[in-house]
Biopython code that builds the backbone (N, CA, C, O; Angstrom):
import numpy as np
from Bio.PDB.StructureBuilder import StructureBuilder

atoms = [
    (1, "UNK", "N", (-28.325, 54.764, 28.673)),
    (1, "UNK", "CA", (-28.632, 53.348, 28.833)),
    (1, "UNK", "C", (-30.061, 53.093, 28.381)),
    (1, "UNK", "O", (-30.954, 53.913, 28.593)),
    (2, "UNK", "N", (-30.256, 51.953, 27.759)),
    (2, "UNK", "CA", (-31.611, 51.688, 27.292)),
    (2, "UNK", "C", (-32.467, 51.073, 28.398)),
    (2, "UNK", "O", (-31.960, 50.584, 29.407)),
    (3, "UNK", "N", (-33.758, 51.112, 28.177)),
    (3, "UNK", "CA", (-34.736, 50.666, 29.162)),
    (3, "UNK", "C", (-34.593, 49.171, 29.477)),
    (3, "UNK", "O", (-34.702, 48.765, 30.634)),
    (4, "UNK", "N", (-34.349, 48.361, 28.449)),
    (4, "UNK", "CA", (-34.213, 46.915, 28.626)),
    (4, "UNK", "C", (-33.038, 46.575, 29.541)),
    (4, "UNK", "O", (-33.142, 45.719, 30.419)),
    (5, "UNK", "N", (-31.923, 47.262, 29.318)),
    (5, "UNK", "CA", (-30.741, 47.047, 30.145)),
    (5, "UNK", "C", (-31.023, 47.415, 31.598)),
    (5, "UNK", "O", (-30.637, 46.683, 32.509)),
    (6, "UNK", "N", (-31.691, 48.545, 31.820)),
    (6, "UNK", "CA", (-32.002, 49.002, 33.180)),
    (6, "UNK", "C", (-32.925, 48.008, 33.889)),
    (6, "UNK", "O", (-32.745, 47.745, 35.078)),
    (7, "UNK", "N", (-33.897, 47.461, 33.184)),
    (7, "UNK", "CA", (-34.795, 46.472, 33.783)),
    (7, "UNK", "C", (-34.033, 45.198, 34.133)),
    (7, "UNK", "O", (-34.278, 44.602, 35.183)),
    (8, "UNK", "N", (-33.122, 44.777, 33.276)),
    (8, "UNK", "CA", (-32.310, 43.591, 33.550)),
    (8, "UNK", "C", (-31.428, 43.808, 34.775)),
    (8, "UNK", "O", (-31.280, 42.917, 35.612)),
    (9, "UNK", "N", (-30.853, 44.985, 34.870)),
    (9, "UNK", "CA", (-30.007, 45.314, 36.015)),
    (9, "UNK", "C", (-30.813, 45.332, 37.306)),
    (9, "UNK", "O", (-30.354, 44.829, 38.332)),
    (10, "UNK", "N", (-31.995, 45.899, 37.263)),
    (10, "UNK", "CA", (-32.862, 45.944, 38.440)),
    (10, "UNK", "C", (-33.285, 44.534, 38.858)),
    (10, "UNK", "O", (-33.319, 44.233, 40.051)),
    (11, "UNK", "N", (-33.604, 43.674, 37.902)),
    (11, "UNK", "CA", (-33.994, 42.297, 38.198)),
    (11, "UNK", "C", (-32.829, 41.535, 38.829)),
    (11, "UNK", "O", (-33.027, 40.775, 39.777)),
    (12, "UNK", "N", (-31.629, 41.734, 38.313)),
    (12, "UNK", "CA", (-30.445, 41.068, 38.878)),
    (12, "UNK", "C", (-30.191, 41.531, 40.305)),
    (12, "UNK", "O", (-29.835, 40.724, 41.164)),
    (13, "UNK", "N", (-30.367, 42.817, 40.567)),
    (13, "UNK", "CA", (-30.172, 43.348, 41.917)),
    (13, "UNK", "C", (-31.178, 42.744, 42.887)),
    (13, "UNK", "O", (-30.825, 42.439, 44.026)),
    (14, "UNK", "N", (-32.424, 42.565, 42.458)),
    (14, "UNK", "CA", (-33.438, 41.946, 43.314)),
    (14, "UNK", "C", (-33.105, 40.493, 43.611)),
    (14, "UNK", "O", (-33.306, 40.028, 44.733)),
    (15, "UNK", "N", (-32.600, 39.773, 42.620)),
    (15, "UNK", "CA", (-32.239, 38.377, 42.835)),
    (15, "UNK", "C", (-31.106, 38.261, 43.840)),
    (15, "UNK", "O", (-31.135, 37.374, 44.694)),
    (16, "UNK", "N", (-30.120, 39.125, 43.762)),
    (16, "UNK", "CA", (-29.008, 39.101, 44.707)),
    (16, "UNK", "C", (-29.500, 39.449, 46.099)),
    (16, "UNK", "O", (-29.092, 38.817, 47.074)),
    (17, "UNK", "N", (-30.368, 40.442, 46.209)),
    (17, "UNK", "CA", (-30.876, 40.876, 47.509)),
    (17, "UNK", "C", (-31.711, 39.790, 48.177)),
    (17, "UNK", "O", (-31.735, 39.692, 49.403)),
    (18, "UNK", "N", (-32.399, 38.970, 47.374)),
    (18, "UNK", "CA", (-33.264, 37.955, 47.957)),
    (18, "UNK", "C", (-32.581, 36.593, 48.084)),
    (18, "UNK", "O", (-33.203, 35.639, 48.551)),
    (19, "UNK", "N", (-31.337, 36.486, 47.686)),
    (19, "UNK", "CA", (-30.628, 35.217, 47.743)),
    (19, "UNK", "C", (-30.407, 34.783, 49.190)),
    (19, "UNK", "O", (-30.192, 35.608, 50.078)),
    (20, "UNK", "N", (-30.464, 33.487, 49.404)),
    (20, "UNK", "CA", (-30.247, 32.942, 50.737)),
    (20, "UNK", "C", (-28.807, 33.185, 51.182)),
    (20, "UNK", "O", (-27.870, 33.121, 50.386)),
    (21, "UNK", "N", (-28.662, 33.457, 52.448)),
    (21, "UNK", "CA", (-27.347, 33.679, 53.062)),
    (21, "UNK", "C", (-26.781, 32.310, 53.443)),
    (21, "UNK", "O", (-27.507, 31.491, 54.006)),
    (22, "UNK", "N", (-25.511, 32.042, 53.154)),
    (22, "UNK", "CA", (-24.922, 30.732, 53.410)),
    (22, "UNK", "C", (-23.811, 30.821, 54.442)),
    (22, "UNK", "O", (-22.994, 31.742, 54.429)),
    (23, "UNK", "N", (-23.802, 29.835, 55.340)),
    (23, "UNK", "CA", (-22.799, 29.748, 56.399)),
    (23, "UNK", "C", (-22.447, 28.276, 56.609)),
    (23, "UNK", "O", (-23.171, 27.384, 56.166)),
    (24, "UNK", "N", (-21.344, 28.041, 57.280)),
    (24, "UNK", "CA", (-20.958, 26.689, 57.685)),
    (24, "UNK", "C", (-20.969, 26.617, 59.200)),
    (24, "UNK", "O", (-20.747, 27.614, 59.887)),
    (25, "UNK", "N", (-21.228, 25.427, 59.708)),
    (25, "UNK", "CA", (-21.244, 25.229, 61.155)),
    (25, "UNK", "C", (-20.675, 23.848, 61.463)),
    (25, "UNK", "O", (-20.849, 22.907, 60.688)),
    (26, "UNK", "N", (-20.001, 23.738, 62.589)),
    (26, "UNK", "CA", (-19.495, 22.450, 63.057)),
    (26, "UNK", "C", (-20.184, 22.129, 64.375)),
    (26, "UNK", "O", (-20.173, 22.937, 65.304)),
    (27, "UNK", "N", (-20.780, 20.948, 64.451)),
    (27, "UNK", "CA", (-21.381, 20.458, 65.696)),
    (27, "UNK", "C", (-20.401, 19.472, 66.307)),
    (27, "UNK", "O", (-19.933, 18.550, 65.640)),
    (28, "UNK", "N", (-20.095, 19.675, 67.590)),
    (28, "UNK", "CA", (-19.105, 18.838, 68.259)),
    (28, "UNK", "C", (-19.733, 17.729, 69.087)),
    (28, "UNK", "O", (-19.022, 16.913, 69.674)),
    (29, "UNK", "N", (-21.060, 17.693, 69.139)),
    (29, "UNK", "CA", (-21.783, 16.669, 69.892)),
    (29, "UNK", "C", (-23.115, 16.420, 69.201)),
    (29, "UNK", "O", (-23.572, 17.263, 68.428)),
    (30, "UNK", "N", (-23.751, 15.273, 69.464)),
    (30, "UNK", "CA", (-25.082, 15.055, 68.885)),
    (30, "UNK", "C", (-26.001, 16.203, 69.306)),
    (30, "UNK", "O", (-26.063, 16.554, 70.485)),
    (31, "UNK", "N", (-26.711, 16.783, 68.342)),
    (31, "UNK", "CA", (-27.525, 17.974, 68.592)),
    (31, "UNK", "C", (-28.891, 17.817, 67.944)),
    (31, "UNK", "O", (-29.000, 17.320, 66.823)),
    (32, "UNK", "N", (-29.928, 18.240, 68.647)),
    (32, "UNK", "CA", (-31.283, 18.149, 68.126)),
    (32, "UNK", "C", (-31.753, 19.486, 67.563)),
    (32, "UNK", "O", (-31.593, 20.531, 68.195)),
    (33, "UNK", "N", (-32.338, 19.438, 66.357)),
    (33, "UNK", "CA", (-32.967, 20.590, 65.721)),
    (33, "UNK", "C", (-34.326, 20.118, 65.224)),
    (33, "UNK", "O", (-34.409, 19.184, 64.426)),
    (34, "UNK", "N", (-35.386, 20.756, 65.692)),
    (34, "UNK", "CA", (-36.756, 20.389, 65.291)),
    (34, "UNK", "C", (-37.039, 18.900, 65.447)),
    (34, "UNK", "O", (-37.673, 18.292, 64.585)),
    (35, "UNK", "N", (-36.573, 18.314, 66.538)),
    (35, "UNK", "CA", (-36.846, 16.913, 66.818)),
    (35, "UNK", "C", (-35.958, 15.928, 66.085)),
    (35, "UNK", "O", (-36.099, 14.720, 66.273)),
    (36, "UNK", "N", (-35.044, 16.413, 65.252)),
    (36, "UNK", "CA", (-34.146, 15.534, 64.503)),
    (36, "UNK", "C", (-32.746, 15.637, 65.073)),
    (36, "UNK", "O", (-32.225, 16.733, 65.283)),
    (37, "UNK", "N", (-32.139, 14.478, 65.322)),
    (37, "UNK", "CA", (-30.780, 14.464, 65.857)),
    (37, "UNK", "C", (-29.771, 14.571, 64.721)),
    (37, "UNK", "O", (-29.827, 13.833, 63.737)),
    (38, "UNK", "N", (-28.856, 15.507, 64.888)),
    (38, "UNK", "CA", (-27.748, 15.681, 63.941)),
    (38, "UNK", "C", (-26.485, 15.135, 64.594)),
    (38, "UNK", "O", (-26.182, 15.463, 65.741)),
    (39, "UNK", "N", (-25.759, 14.311, 63.872)),
    (39, "UNK", "CA", (-24.508, 13.746, 64.371)),
    (39, "UNK", "C", (-23.436, 14.838, 64.366)),
    (39, "UNK", "O", (-23.539, 15.805, 63.611)),
    (40, "UNK", "N", (-22.417, 14.688, 65.198)),
    (40, "UNK", "CA", (-21.307, 15.650, 65.149)),
    (40, "UNK", "C", (-20.718, 15.713, 63.745)),
    (40, "UNK", "O", (-20.646, 14.703, 63.045)),
    (41, "UNK", "N", (-20.299, 16.906, 63.343)),
    (41, "UNK", "CA", (-19.706, 17.060, 62.019)),
    (41, "UNK", "C", (-19.935, 18.447, 61.458)),
    (41, "UNK", "O", (-20.471, 19.327, 62.131)),
    (42, "UNK", "N", (-19.522, 18.627, 60.220)),
    (42, "UNK", "CA", (-19.644, 19.910, 59.527)),
    (42, "UNK", "C", (-20.933, 19.945, 58.722)),
    (42, "UNK", "O", (-21.278, 18.983, 58.035)),
    (43, "UNK", "N", (-21.642, 21.067, 58.816)),
    (43, "UNK", "CA", (-22.911, 21.254, 58.124)),
    (43, "UNK", "C", (-22.915, 22.586, 57.392)),
    (43, "UNK", "O", (-22.158, 23.500, 57.717)),
    (44, "UNK", "N", (-23.782, 22.672, 56.402)),
    (44, "UNK", "CA", (-23.992, 23.908, 55.644)),
    (44, "UNK", "C", (-25.328, 24.476, 56.105)),
    (44, "UNK", "O", (-26.295, 23.739, 56.300)),
    (45, "UNK", "N", (-25.371, 25.791, 56.276)),
    (45, "UNK", "CA", (-26.613, 26.461, 56.665)),
    (45, "UNK", "C", (-26.991, 27.465, 55.589)),
    (45, "UNK", "O", (-26.132, 28.168, 55.057)),
    (46, "UNK", "N", (-28.281, 27.531, 55.267)),
    (46, "UNK", "CA", (-28.800, 28.538, 54.351)),
    (46, "UNK", "C", (-29.921, 29.264, 55.075)),
    (46, "UNK", "O", (-30.892, 28.649, 55.517)),
    (47, "UNK", "N", (-29.780, 30.562, 55.192)),
    (47, "UNK", "CA", (-30.758, 31.400, 55.872)),
    (47, "UNK", "C", (-31.470, 32.246, 54.834)),
    (47, "UNK", "O", (-30.840, 32.991, 54.083)),
    (48, "UNK", "N", (-32.781, 32.126, 54.800)),
    (48, "UNK", "CA", (-33.601, 32.916, 53.886)),
    (48, "UNK", "C", (-34.746, 33.508, 54.705)),
    (48, "UNK", "O", (-35.756, 32.849, 54.951)),
    (49, "UNK", "N", (-34.571, 34.754, 55.119)),
    (49, "UNK", "CA", (-35.568, 35.394, 55.989)),
    (49, "UNK", "C", (-35.568, 34.722, 57.343)),
    (49, "UNK", "O", (-34.552, 34.721, 58.039)),
    (50, "UNK", "N", (-36.707, 34.145, 57.727)),
    (50, "UNK", "CA", (-36.802, 33.470, 59.023)),
    (50, "UNK", "C", (-36.737, 31.950, 58.880)),
    (50, "UNK", "O", (-37.050, 31.226, 59.826)),
    (51, "UNK", "N", (-36.335, 31.463, 57.712)),
    (51, "UNK", "CA", (-36.237, 30.025, 57.451)),
    (51, "UNK", "C", (-34.772, 29.621, 57.353)),
    (51, "UNK", "O", (-34.022, 30.155, 56.536)),
    (52, "UNK", "N", (-34.371, 28.664, 58.199)),
    (52, "UNK", "CA", (-33.007, 28.153, 58.199)),
    (52, "UNK", "C", (-33.030, 26.701, 57.742)),
    (52, "UNK", "O", (-33.840, 25.907, 58.221)),
    (53, "UNK", "N", (-32.146, 26.358, 56.821)),
    (53, "UNK", "CA", (-31.994, 24.976, 56.373)),
    (53, "UNK", "C", (-30.581, 24.545, 56.725)),
    (53, "UNK", "O", (-29.608, 25.175, 56.309)),
    (54, "UNK", "N", (-30.472, 23.470, 57.493)),
    (54, "UNK", "CA", (-29.174, 22.896, 57.869)),
    (54, "UNK", "C", (-29.047, 21.589, 57.096)),
    (54, "UNK", "O", (-29.939, 20.742, 57.155)),
    (55, "UNK", "N", (-27.934, 21.421, 56.366)),
    (55, "UNK", "CA", (-27.813, 20.217, 55.547)),
    (55, "UNK", "C", (-26.395, 19.651, 55.572)),
    (55, "UNK", "O", (-25.403, 20.343, 55.800)),
    (56, "UNK", "N", (-26.374, 18.342, 55.319)),
    (56, "UNK", "CA", (-25.111, 17.608, 55.179)),
    (56, "UNK", "C", (-25.435, 16.412, 54.306)),
    (56, "UNK", "O", (-26.194, 15.530, 54.707)),
    (57, "UNK", "N", (-24.863, 16.382, 53.115)),
    (57, "UNK", "CA", (-25.198, 15.300, 52.184)),
    (57, "UNK", "C", (-26.674, 15.351, 51.849)),
    (57, "UNK", "O", (-27.188, 16.397, 51.451)),
    (58, "UNK", "N", (-27.360, 14.229, 52.006)),
    (58, "UNK", "CA", (-28.791, 14.171, 51.697)),
    (58, "UNK", "C", (-29.663, 14.596, 52.874)),
    (58, "UNK", "O", (-30.862, 14.819, 52.705)),
    (59, "UNK", "N", (-29.075, 14.712, 54.066)),
    (59, "UNK", "CA", (-29.851, 15.117, 55.243)),
    (59, "UNK", "C", (-30.116, 16.619, 55.211)),
    (59, "UNK", "O", (-29.201, 17.416, 55.005)),
    (60, "UNK", "N", (-31.375, 16.997, 55.417)),
    (60, "UNK", "CA", (-31.756, 18.399, 55.371)),
    (60, "UNK", "C", (-32.801, 18.665, 56.454)),
    (60, "UNK", "O", (-33.834, 17.998, 56.505)),
    (61, "UNK", "N", (-32.526, 19.643, 57.318)),
    (61, "UNK", "CA", (-33.434, 20.009, 58.399)),
    (61, "UNK", "C", (-33.834, 21.468, 58.219)),
    (61, "UNK", "O", (-32.977, 22.325, 58.006)),
    (62, "UNK", "N", (-35.132, 21.755, 58.302)),
    (62, "UNK", "CA", (-35.612, 23.129, 58.227)),
    (62, "UNK", "C", (-36.099, 23.571, 59.594)),
    (62, "UNK", "O", (-36.658, 22.782, 60.355)),
    (63, "UNK", "N", (-35.879, 24.841, 59.894)),
    (63, "UNK", "CA", (-36.330, 25.401, 61.164)),
    (63, "UNK", "C", (-36.651, 26.875, 60.987)),
    (63, "UNK", "O", (-36.040, 27.571, 60.176)),
    (64, "UNK", "N", (-37.617, 27.332, 61.759)),
    (64, "UNK", "CA", (-37.908, 28.762, 61.804)),
    (64, "UNK", "C", (-37.020, 29.388, 62.867)),
    (64, "UNK", "O", (-36.891, 28.856, 63.970)),
    (65, "UNK", "N", (-36.413, 30.508, 62.537)),
    (65, "UNK", "CA", (-35.534, 31.206, 63.472)),
    (65, "UNK", "C", (-35.872, 32.696, 63.467)),
    (65, "UNK", "O", (-36.509, 33.215, 62.551)),
    (66, "UNK", "N", (-35.426, 33.347, 64.509)),
    (66, "UNK", "CA", (-35.550, 34.801, 64.606)),
    (66, "UNK", "C", (-34.129, 35.351, 64.647)),
    (66, "UNK", "O", (-33.305, 34.889, 65.437)),
    (67, "UNK", "N", (-33.840, 36.333, 63.799)),
    (67, "UNK", "CA", (-32.516, 36.940, 63.781)),
    (67, "UNK", "C", (-32.484, 38.100, 64.756)),
    (67, "UNK", "O", (-33.331, 38.991, 64.693)),
    (68, "UNK", "N", (-31.514, 38.097, 65.654)),
    (68, "UNK", "CA", (-31.358, 39.175, 66.633)),
    (68, "UNK", "C", (-29.985, 39.818, 66.475)),
    (68, "UNK", "O", (-29.004, 39.145, 66.159)),
    (69, "UNK", "N", (-29.929, 41.120, 66.697)),
    (69, "UNK", "CA", (-28.674, 41.873, 66.655)),
    (69, "UNK", "C", (-28.099, 41.944, 68.074)),
    (69, "UNK", "O", (-28.846, 42.032, 69.048)),
    (70, "UNK", "N", (-26.777, 41.904, 68.180)),
    (70, "UNK", "CA", (-26.111, 42.065, 69.471)),
    (70, "UNK", "C", (-25.217, 43.303, 69.404)),
    (70, "UNK", "O", (-25.030, 43.888, 68.337)),
    (71, "UNK", "N", (-24.676, 43.689, 70.540)),
    (71, "UNK", "CA", (-23.837, 44.891, 70.596)),
    (71, "UNK", "C", (-22.463, 44.700, 69.983)),
    (71, "UNK", "O", (-21.864, 45.655, 69.487)),
    (72, "UNK", "N", (-21.956, 43.470, 70.011)),
    (72, "UNK", "CA", (-20.608, 43.250, 69.474)),
    (72, "UNK", "C", (-20.596, 42.039, 68.549)),
    (72, "UNK", "O", (-21.499, 41.203, 68.576)),
    (73, "UNK", "N", (-19.539, 41.967, 67.720)),
    (73, "UNK", "CA", (-19.400, 40.869, 66.774)),
    (73, "UNK", "C", (-18.919, 39.601, 67.463)),
    (73, "UNK", "O", (-18.224, 39.649, 68.478)),
    (74, "UNK", "N", (-19.304, 38.466, 66.890)),
    (74, "UNK", "CA", (-18.841, 37.175, 67.380)),
    (74, "UNK", "C", (-17.576, 36.798, 66.622)),
    (74, "UNK", "O", (-17.519, 36.947, 65.402)),
    (75, "UNK", "N", (-16.571, 36.314, 67.327)),
    (75, "UNK", "CA", (-15.304, 35.946, 66.708)),
    (75, "UNK", "C", (-15.408, 34.724, 65.827)),
    (75, "UNK", "O", (-14.687, 34.609, 64.836)),
    (76, "UNK", "N", (-16.297, 33.806, 66.174)),
    (76, "UNK", "CA", (-16.491, 32.595, 65.372)),
    (76, "UNK", "C", (-17.935, 32.137, 65.520)),
    (76, "UNK", "O", (-18.644, 32.559, 66.433)),
    (77, "UNK", "N", (-18.351, 31.287, 64.626)),
    (77, "UNK", "CA", (-19.704, 30.744, 64.700)),
    (77, "UNK", "C", (-19.752, 29.731, 65.837)),
    (77, "UNK", "O", (-18.881, 28.868, 65.949)),
    (78, "UNK", "N", (-20.776, 29.844, 66.676)),
    (78, "UNK", "CA", (-20.909, 28.923, 67.799)),
    (78, "UNK", "C", (-22.382, 28.627, 68.058)),
    (78, "UNK", "O", (-23.269, 29.340, 67.589)),
    (79, "UNK", "N", (-22.620, 27.563, 68.812)),
    (79, "UNK", "CA", (-23.974, 27.082, 69.075)),
    (79, "UNK", "C", (-24.268, 27.173, 70.559)),
    (79, "UNK", "O", (-23.441, 26.796, 71.389)),
    (80, "UNK", "N", (-25.452, 27.677, 70.891)),
    (80, "UNK", "CA", (-25.928, 27.693, 72.271)),
    (80, "UNK", "C", (-26.993, 26.617, 72.421)),
    (80, "UNK", "O", (-27.851, 26.466, 71.550)),
    (81, "UNK", "N", (-26.945, 25.869, 73.518)),
    (81, "UNK", "CA", (-27.844, 24.735, 73.723)),
    (81, "UNK", "C", (-28.688, 24.891, 74.977)),
    (81, "UNK", "O", (-28.355, 25.652, 75.886)),
    (82, "UNK", "N", (-29.784, 24.154, 75.002)),
    (82, "UNK", "CA", (-30.486, 23.828, 76.234)),
    (82, "UNK", "C", (-30.389, 22.314, 76.335)),
    (82, "UNK", "O", (-30.273, 21.636, 75.314)),
    (83, "UNK", "N", (-30.433, 21.779, 77.532)),
    (83, "UNK", "CA", (-30.364, 20.330, 77.676)),
    (83, "UNK", "C", (-31.624, 19.813, 78.347)),
    (83, "UNK", "O", (-32.156, 20.422, 79.276)),
    (84, "UNK", "N", (-32.084, 18.678, 77.854)),
    (84, "UNK", "CA", (-33.234, 17.992, 78.418)),
    (84, "UNK", "C", (-32.885, 16.518, 78.450)),
    (84, "UNK", "O", (-32.572, 15.924, 77.418)),
    (85, "UNK", "N", (-32.938, 15.930, 79.635)),
    (85, "UNK", "CA", (-32.612, 14.512, 79.793)),
    (85, "UNK", "C", (-31.260, 14.159, 79.192)),
    (85, "UNK", "O", (-31.096, 13.082, 78.619)),
    (86, "UNK", "N", (-30.294, 15.057, 79.318)),
    (86, "UNK", "CA", (-28.948, 14.813, 78.827)),
    (86, "UNK", "C", (-28.783, 14.973, 77.320)),
    (86, "UNK", "O", (-27.718, 14.670, 76.783)),
    (87, "UNK", "N", (-29.825, 15.448, 76.628)),
    (87, "UNK", "CA", (-29.749, 15.641, 75.182)),
    (87, "UNK", "C", (-29.643, 17.127, 74.888)),
    (87, "UNK", "O", (-30.288, 17.949, 75.538)),
    (88, "UNK", "N", (-28.817, 17.462, 73.894)),
    (88, "UNK", "CA", (-28.549, 18.862, 73.554)),
    (88, "UNK", "C", (-29.482, 19.332, 72.448)),
    (88, "UNK", "O", (-29.495, 18.776, 71.350)),
    (89, "UNK", "N", (-30.256, 20.356, 72.748)),
    (89, "UNK", "CA", (-31.188, 20.955, 71.800)),
    (89, "UNK", "C", (-30.650, 22.331, 71.409)),
    (89, "UNK", "O", (-30.385, 23.161, 72.279)),
    (90, "UNK", "N", (-30.486, 22.580, 70.108)),
    (90, "UNK", "CA", (-29.944, 23.860, 69.640)),
    (90, "UNK", "C", (-30.933, 24.974, 69.987)),
    (90, "UNK", "O", (-32.099, 24.926, 69.596)),
    (91, "UNK", "N", (-30.459, 25.962, 70.717)),
    (91, "UNK", "CA", (-31.275, 27.102, 71.123)),
    (91, "UNK", "C", (-30.967, 28.336, 70.278)),
    (91, "UNK", "O", (-31.863, 29.100, 69.922)),
    (92, "UNK", "N", (-29.672, 28.517, 69.961)),
    (92, "UNK", "CA", (-29.274, 29.655, 69.134)),
    (92, "UNK", "C", (-27.953, 29.350, 68.439)),
    (92, "UNK", "O", (-27.168, 28.511, 68.883)),
    (93, "UNK", "N", (-27.734, 30.060, 67.333)),
    (93, "UNK", "CA", (-26.473, 29.969, 66.599)),
    (93, "UNK", "C", (-25.961, 31.390, 66.420)),
    (93, "UNK", "O", (-26.647, 32.242, 65.855)),
    (94, "UNK", "N", (-24.737, 31.640, 66.912)),
    (94, "UNK", "CA", (-24.109, 32.960, 66.778)),
    (94, "UNK", "C", (-23.229, 32.922, 65.535)),
    (94, "UNK", "O", (-22.345, 32.073, 65.414)),
    (95, "UNK", "N", (-23.478, 33.851, 64.613)),
    (95, "UNK", "CA", (-22.778, 33.851, 63.326)),
    (95, "UNK", "C", (-21.450, 34.596, 63.434)),
    (95, "UNK", "O", (-21.428, 35.807, 63.651)),
    (96, "UNK", "N", (-20.340, 33.865, 63.283)),
    (96, "UNK", "CA", (-19.003, 34.445, 63.377)),
    (96, "UNK", "C", (-18.779, 35.566, 62.377)),
    (96, "UNK", "O", (-19.191, 35.476, 61.221)),
    (97, "UNK", "N", (-18.116, 36.630, 62.839)),
    (97, "UNK", "CA", (-17.817, 37.773, 61.989)),
    (97, "UNK", "C", (-18.970, 38.753, 61.856)),
    (97, "UNK", "O", (-18.856, 39.763, 61.161)),
    (98, "UNK", "N", (-20.095, 38.453, 62.530)),
    (98, "UNK", "CA", (-21.251, 39.345, 62.498)),
    (98, "UNK", "C", (-21.688, 39.645, 63.930)),
    (98, "UNK", "O", (-21.147, 39.094, 64.888)),
    (99, "UNK", "N", (-22.661, 40.514, 64.055)),
    (99, "UNK", "CA", (-23.250, 40.776, 65.374)),
    (99, "UNK", "C", (-24.669, 40.209, 65.411)),
    (99, "UNK", "O", (-25.542, 40.745, 66.093)),
    (100, "UNK", "N", (-24.888, 39.120, 64.672)),
    (100, "UNK", "CA", (-26.214, 38.511, 64.602)),
    (100, "UNK", "C", (-26.211, 37.101, 65.158)),
    (100, "UNK", "O", (-25.233, 36.360, 65.051)),
    (101, "UNK", "N", (-27.357, 36.755, 65.762)),
    (101, "UNK", "CA", (-27.541, 35.387, 66.207)),
    (101, "UNK", "C", (-28.914, 34.920, 65.762)),
    (101, "UNK", "O", (-29.853, 35.711, 65.657)),
    (102, "UNK", "N", (-29.017, 33.636, 65.504)),
    (102, "UNK", "CA", (-30.260, 33.011, 65.083)),
    (102, "UNK", "C", (-30.855, 32.299, 66.285)),
    (102, "UNK", "O", (-30.234, 31.398, 66.847)),
    (103, "UNK", "N", (-32.051, 32.698, 66.678)),
    (103, "UNK", "CA", (-32.696, 32.138, 67.851)),
    (103, "UNK", "C", (-33.824, 31.227, 67.386)),
    (103, "UNK", "O", (-34.690, 31.632, 66.611)),
    (104, "UNK", "N", (-33.798, 29.993, 67.872)),
    (104, "UNK", "CA", (-34.816, 29.015, 67.517)),
    (104, "UNK", "C", (-36.051, 29.240, 68.367)),
    (104, "UNK", "O", (-35.941, 29.516, 69.561)),
    (105, "UNK", "N", (-37.217, 29.125, 67.769)),
    (105, "UNK", "CA", (-38.479, 29.374, 68.460)),
    (105, "UNK", "C", (-38.820, 28.295, 69.459)),
    (105, "UNK", "O", (-38.275, 27.191, 69.438)),
    (106, "UNK", "N", (-39.736, 28.650, 70.331)),
    (106, "UNK", "CA", (-40.204, 27.682, 71.332)),
    (106, "UNK", "C", (-41.052, 26.610, 70.695)),
    (106, "UNK", "O", (-41.343, 25.597, 71.330)),
    (107, "UNK", "N", (-41.463, 26.809, 69.435)),
    (107, "UNK", "CA", (-42.239, 25.798, 68.721)),
    (107, "UNK", "C", (-41.383, 24.558, 68.422)),
    (107, "UNK", "O", (-41.905, 23.527, 67.997)),
    (108, "UNK", "N", (-40.079, 24.665, 68.645)),
    (108, "UNK", "CA", (-39.172, 23.541, 68.433)),
    (108, "UNK", "C", (-39.284, 22.612, 69.629)),
    (108, "UNK", "O", (-38.315, 22.401, 70.358)),
    (109, "UNK", "N", (-40.467, 22.062, 69.824)),
    (109, "UNK", "CA", (-40.713, 21.251, 71.007)),
    (109, "UNK", "C", (-40.306, 19.801, 70.795)),
    (109, "UNK", "O", (-40.081, 19.355, 69.670)),
    (110, "UNK", "N", (-40.221, 19.110, 71.860)),
    (110, "UNK", "CA", (-39.831, 17.703, 71.800)),
    (110, "UNK", "C", (-38.487, 17.516, 71.146)),
    (110, "UNK", "O", (-38.257, 18.036, 70.054)),
    (111, "UNK", "N", (-37.608, 16.801, 71.772)),
    (111, "UNK", "CA", (-36.298, 16.580, 71.182)),
    (111, "UNK", "C", (-36.511, 15.827, 69.938)),
    (111, "UNK", "O", (-35.551, 15.508, 69.237)),
]
sb = StructureBuilder()
sb.init_structure("model")
sb.init_model(0)
sb.init_chain("A")
sb.init_seg("    ")
for serial, (resi, resn, name, xyz) in enumerate(atoms, 1):
    if name == "N":
        sb.init_residue(resn, " ", resi, " ")
    sb.init_atom(name, np.array(xyz, "f"), 0.0, 1.0, " ", f" {name:<3s}", serial, name[0])
structure = sb.get_structure()
């Protein structure tokens, strides 16, 4: 194999390794992320390192998250909440089919 081909292959492998991870999520109630209320519905999530982007149409919310490993896999993607004054604030998202969950930081203050 020539050197040019090997460099191209290595560059392609790096691009794939650094690509954002994509997931879908359904919110069944009004939910707050970083002070923004998301209406119930289906959303797309893109995870790139510790940065999560939740989007639907033109609406786009960014949040810092910490990825944690658990002992067992989650059967489906689900959302864990905290409530303040009757409002639901996203605390964590468990990724279905994996043993990982995304935990939102305490910096996500104020609904």
